[in-house]
C-alpha positions in Angstrom: -31.7 -10.6 17.4 -31.1 -7.1 18.2 -28.0 -5.0 16.1 -27.3 -3.7 19.5 -26.3 -7.6 21.1 -22.8 -8.3 19.3 -22.0 -11.5 18.7 -18.7 -13.3 18.2 -18.4 -16.2 16.5 -16.9 -19.7 18.4 -16.7 -23.0 17.3 -20.8 -24.1 18.1 -22.2 -20.8 16.1 -19.6 -20.3 13.4 -21.3 -19.6 10.3 -19.9 -21.6 7.6 -20.6 -21.1 4.4 -18.5 -23.5 2.5 -16.2 -26.7 3.5 -14.1 -28.8 1.9 -10.8 -30.8 2.3 -9.4 -27.9 0.6 -11.0 -24.5 2.1 -13.4 -23.3 4.4 -15.9 -20.2 4.1 -17.2 -18.7 6.8 -19.5 -14.9 7.4 -17.6 -12.6 9.2 -19.6 -11.4 11.9 -19.1 -6.8 13.6 -16.8 -8.2 16.3 -14.4 -11.4 14.2 -10.8 -10.1 13.8 -9.5 -12.7 10.8 -6.0 -12.8 12.0 -4.9 -11.5 15.7 -3.6 -8.1 16.5 -2.6 -5.5 19.1 -5.6 -6.4 21.1 -4.9 -9.6 21.4 -7.9 -10.8 20.8 -8.8 -14.4 19.5 -8.6 -13.8 15.7 -11.1 -15.5 13.5 -8.3 -18.2 12.3 -8.0 -19.3 15.5 -11.9 -19.9 15.6 -12.2 -22.1 13.1 -9.2 -23.8 13.7 -10.7 -25.0 16.8 -14.2 -25.7 14.8 -12.0 -28.4 12.2 -10.5 -30.0 15.6 -13.7 -30.6 17.0 -16.1 -31.7 14.1 -13.4 -33.8 12.9 -11.9 -34.6 15.4 -8.3 -33.9 14.4 -5.1 -34.8 17.2 -2.2 -32.2 17.1 -2.5 -28.7 15.6 -4.7 -28.1 12.3 -3.7 -25.9 9.5 -6.0 -23.1 8.1 -3.8 -20.1 6.1 -5.4 -17.1 6.2 -5.6 -15.8 2.2 -7.5 -12.3 2.8 -8.7 -9.7 5.7 -12.3 -8.2 6.2 -11.8 -4.4 8.4 -13.2 -5.7 11.8 -16.5 -3.2 11.8 -17.0 -5.2 8.4 -19.2 -8.7 7.3 -19.2 -11.0 5.3 -17.7 -13.7 3.2 -13.9 -14.4 5.1 -11.6 -17.8 2.9 -9.4 -19.6 5.1 -7.0 -22.6 3.3 -7.2 -26.0 5.5 -3.6 -26.8 2.8 -1.3 -25.8 2.0 -1.7 -26.2 -1.7 -4.9 -25.1 -1.3 -3.1 -21.7 0.2 -0.1 -21.4 -1.8 -2.6 -21.5 -4.6 -5.4 -18.8 -3.3 -2.9 -16.8 -2.4 -2.2 -16.4 -5.8 -5.6 -16.0 -7.4 -6.7 -13.3 -4.7 -3.5 -11.2 -5.2 -3.9 -11.5 -9.4 -7.5 -10.5 -8.9 -8.6 -13.6 -10.2 -11.3 -14.1 -8.0 -14.6 -11.7 -8.6 -15.2 -9.5 -4.6 -19.0 -8.2 -4.3 -19.9 -6.2 -1.5 -22.8 -4.5 -0.3 -23.5 -1.6 1.6 -25.4 0.9 3.6 -24.8 5.2 3.1 -26.9 7.8 4.1 -26.7 10.4 0.9 -27.6 9.5 -2.3 -24.1 8.9 -4.4 -24.7 11.5 -7.3 -25.1 8.7 -10.1 -27.4 5.5 -10.1 -24.4 3.5 -11.1 -20.2 4.3 -11.8 -16.5 3.6 -11.7 -15.4 5.5 -8.8 -11.3 6.2 -9.7 -8.6 7.8 -6.7 -5.6 7.6 -5.5 -5.0 6.0 -1.8 -3.2 7.1 1.0 -2.9 5.5 4.3 -1.9 7.1 6.9 -0.7 4.7 9.1 -1.1 6.6 13.1 -4.6 7.1 11.8 -4.9 4.1 10.0 -7.0 5.5 7.4 -6.6 5.7 3.6 -7.3 9.3 2.1 -9.4 9.5 -1.8 -7.0 11.9 -3.6 -9.0 12.6 -7.2 -4.4 12.8 -8.9 -1.9 10.6 -7.8 -0.3 12.2 -5.0 3.2 11.1 -3.5 2.9 7.4 -1.9 -0.9 6.9 -3.3 -2.3 3.7 -5.1 -5.0 4.0 -7.5 -7.9 2.4 -6.6 -11.4 1.6 -8.8 -14.9 0.5 -7.9 -17.9 -0.5 -9.7 -21.4 1.1 -7.5 -24.8 1.1 -8.5 -27.7 1.6 -6.3 -29.9 -1.9 -5.3 -32.4 0.4 -3.1 -33.7 3.0 -2.0 -35.0 2.4 1.8 -36.4 5.3 4.3 -33.9 7.8 5.1 -30.6 5.1 3.6 -29.9 3.7 0.1 -28.1 -0.1 -0.6 -25.3 0.0 -2.7 -23.8 -2.5 -5.0 -19.9 -2.9 -5.1 -17.3 -4.7 -7.2 -14.0 -4.2 -6.7 -11.0 -3.9 -8.7 -8.2 -3.4 -6.5 -8.0 -4.3 -4.1 -6.4 -1.0 -0.8 -6.6 -0.9 2.4 -10.3 0.9 4.0 -10.8 0.8 -0.3 -14.4 1.3 -1.2 -14.8 3.2 3.0 -13.3 6.1 2.1 -13.8 6.1 -2.2 -17.4 6.3 -1.4 -16.5 9.0 1.9 -14.8 11.1 -1.0 -18.0 11.3 -3.5 -20.3 12.3 0.0 -21.2 9.4 0.7 -19.4 7.2 4.3 -21.3 4.0 5.3 -23.7 4.0 8.3 -22.4 3.8 11.5 -18.2 4.8 9.8 -17.2 7.6 12.0 -13.9 7.0 10.7 -14.7 8.0 7.3 -17.5 10.7 8.3 -20.9 9.4 9.8 -22.4 10.8 12.2 -23.2 8.2 14.6 -21.6 5.2 14.7 -24.1 1.4 15.4 -25.3 -0.6 18.7 -22.7 -3.4 17.5 -19.7 -1.1 16.9 -20.0 -2.2 13.0 -20.4 -0.5 9.8 -23.0 -1.3 6.9 -20.3 -3.0 4.3 -21.1 -6.3 3.6 -18.7 -9.0 1.7 -21.7 -10.3 0.0 -20.5 -12.5 -3.0 -17.2 -13.9 -4.1 -16.6 -16.2 -7.2 -13.2 -18.0 -8.1 -11.9 -21.4 -9.3 -11.5 -23.7 -6.5 -7.6 -23.8 -6.1 -7.3 -28.4 -6.3 -10.8 -29.1 -8.2 -11.1 -26.6 -10.0 -14.6 -26.3 -10.2 -16.1 -22.6 -10.6 -17.5 -21.5 -6.8 -20.1 -19.6 -6.2 -21.0 -17.6 -2.0 -23.1 -15.5 -1.1 -23.3 -14.4 2.5 -26.8 -13.8 4.2 -26.1 -10.0 5.5 -26.8 -9.6 9.6 -29.9 -9.7 10.8 -30.7 -6.0 11.2 -33.6 -3.8 10.3 -31.8 -2.4 7.4 -30.3 -5.8 6.4 -33.8 -7.4 6.2 -35.1 -4.0 4.4 -33.3 -5.1 1.5 
């Protein structure tokens, strides 16, 4: 599959990473939108409902709770709740940051250090739907913190592993851009050209959390999209 072909998730090709009575975790593709928005495109939440309804032959409406979101051009792990009990507990876990999220990103410029902790104050611009990273606090800004390390040096790019300590709007995209390392394909944050599929090379790779009902420890890893750059990491 070439990276130029944009595949949207359907109930028949949904990439399910984990599924039980209380939660379902899927690997989001580039074009998927997690929740409905002004575009009117069918959101991933509706696709997952169709998948559950079809697979388990469920009559009537299927309950599905959206726990968190990924930007549309980003790929990787998205968790949905299948019961209201799971939704309530997952919402609490995500808002209190009791989950461990690891992302992979591909950038063209080598970061200043092999690994580092980045702290910025992000100010969101609703009009342009972007966040600007400032080194000092500015009015209406929110503190953002992440750790990165270089995990691979490719011919023209560098692959980074990122662990988030806060969950801000466009956090990874704006913080990496602020150190001169915009993500491949991310025109909004200073990369010079778009990817053929309209996505960016940012992937929610790993998620660790405690199951909201069974209390077992769960670790999920999402395969990267099938393209030349991801495949070479």
